[in-house]
C-alpha positions as CSV (number, residue, x, y, z in Angstrom):
1,M,0.2,0.0,-0.3
2,P,1.4,3.4,-1.0
3,L,2.4,6.6,1.5
4,R,1.4,9.2,-0.2
5,S,0.7,11.9,1.6
6,P,-3.3,13.1,1.4
7,R,-3.7,16.2,-0.7
8,H,-5.9,17.5,2.7
9,L,-2.5,18.2,4.0
10,R,-0.4,19.1,1.3
11,I,-3.4,22.2,0.7
12,A,-3.1,23.0,4.7
13,A,1.0,23.2,4.6
14,H,0.8,25.2,2.1
15,A,-1.8,27.9,3.8
16,E,0.6,27.6,6.9
17,L,3.3,29.1,5.2
18,I,1.6,31.7,3.0
19,S,-0.6,32.5,6.0
20,L,2.9,32.9,8.2
21,I,4.4,35.0,4.9
22,V,1.3,37.1,5.0
23,M,1.4,38.0,9.0
24,L,5.4,39.0,8.4
25,A,5.0,40.8,5.2
26,N,2.3,42.5,7.7
27,V,4.2,43.0,10.9
28,F,7.1,44.1,9.2
29,T,6.0,46.7,6.5
30,V,2.4,48.2,7.8
31,H,1.2,46.4,10.5
32,L,-2.8,46.5,9.9
33,K,-5.2,45.7,12.4
34,P,-7.6,43.7,9.8
35,I,-4.4,41.4,8.1
36,S,-4.0,40.4,11.7
37,S,-6.9,39.7,12.8
38,L,-8.1,37.2,9.3
39,M,-4.4,36.1,8.8
40,G,-3.6,34.9,13.3
41,P,-6.5,32.9,13.4
42,T,-6.1,31.1,9.5
43,H,-2.1,30.1,10.3
44,G,-3.5,28.7,14.3
45,C,-5.8,26.4,12.3
46,A,-4.3,24.7,9.0
47,Y,-1.1,24.7,11.7
48,L,-3.2,22.5,13.6
49,F,-4.7,20.7,10.6
50,V,-0.8,20.1,9.1
51,V,-0.3,18.5,12.9
52,I,-3.3,16.1,13.1
53,A,-3.8,14.9,9.9
54,T,0.5,14.1,9.4
55,W,0.1,12.1,12.8
56,R,-3.1,10.1,11.5
57,V,-1.5,9.3,8.4
58,R,-1.1,5.8,9.9
59,Q,1.8,4.3,8.3
60,A,3.9,7.1,9.0
61,P,6.9,6.7,11.0
62,A,7.9,9.2,13.7
63,A,10.7,10.8,11.3
64,A,7.6,12.0,9.4
65,K,5.1,13.3,12.3
66,V,7.8,15.2,13.8
67,P,8.5,17.7,11.6
68,A,5.1,18.7,12.1
69,L,5.6,20.8,14.8
70,V,7.5,22.9,13.5
71,P,5.3,25.8,13.0
72,G,5.2,27.8,9.6
73,V,7.3,25.2,7.4
74,G,6.9,21.8,9.6
75,G,4.2,20.9,7.0
76,L,6.4,21.1,4.4
77,L,9.1,19.7,6.3
78,A,6.3,16.0,6.6
79,L,5.6,16.5,3.0
80,R,8.2,15.9,2.0
81,R,9.4,13.5,4.4
82,L,6.4,11.2,3.7
83,D,7.1,11.5,-0.2
84,R,10.8,10.4,0.5
85,L,9.4,7.5,2.7
86,D,6.6,7.0,-0.3
87,T,9.7,7.3,-3.1
88,A,12.3,4.3,-1.0
89,R,9.1,2.1,-0.5
90,A,8.2,1.9,-4.2
91,Q,11.9,1.0,-5.2
92,R,11.9,-1.5,-2.6
93,A,9.1,-3.1,-3.6
94,P,9.5,-5.6,-6.0
95,G,8.2,-4.9,-9.8
C-alpha cells in the first residue's frame, strides 16, 4: 500500500506557510490590524490541521510526524519526508 501524503495535508501545509509569510510581511511593513486579525487564526488553524493530519497518517513513522510540529514550515517538511518514504518503498517493492 503506498504511503502518499493526503491532498488535504498538502493544501493545509501550503496555507500554513503562506499565512505565516503574510503575517510577517504585515508586521514588518504596515501592520494593519484587519490583516493580523484574519491571518492569525488562519495560520493557527492551518498549523493545527497539519499537525493532526500528519499524526493521523497510520503508516507514517515518527521521522515524518515530528517535523509537523515546527510552526510555519513543519507541514512542508513532513510532506517531504512522507514523499521520500513513499519513493523509497516504491523502489524496494518487487516489480
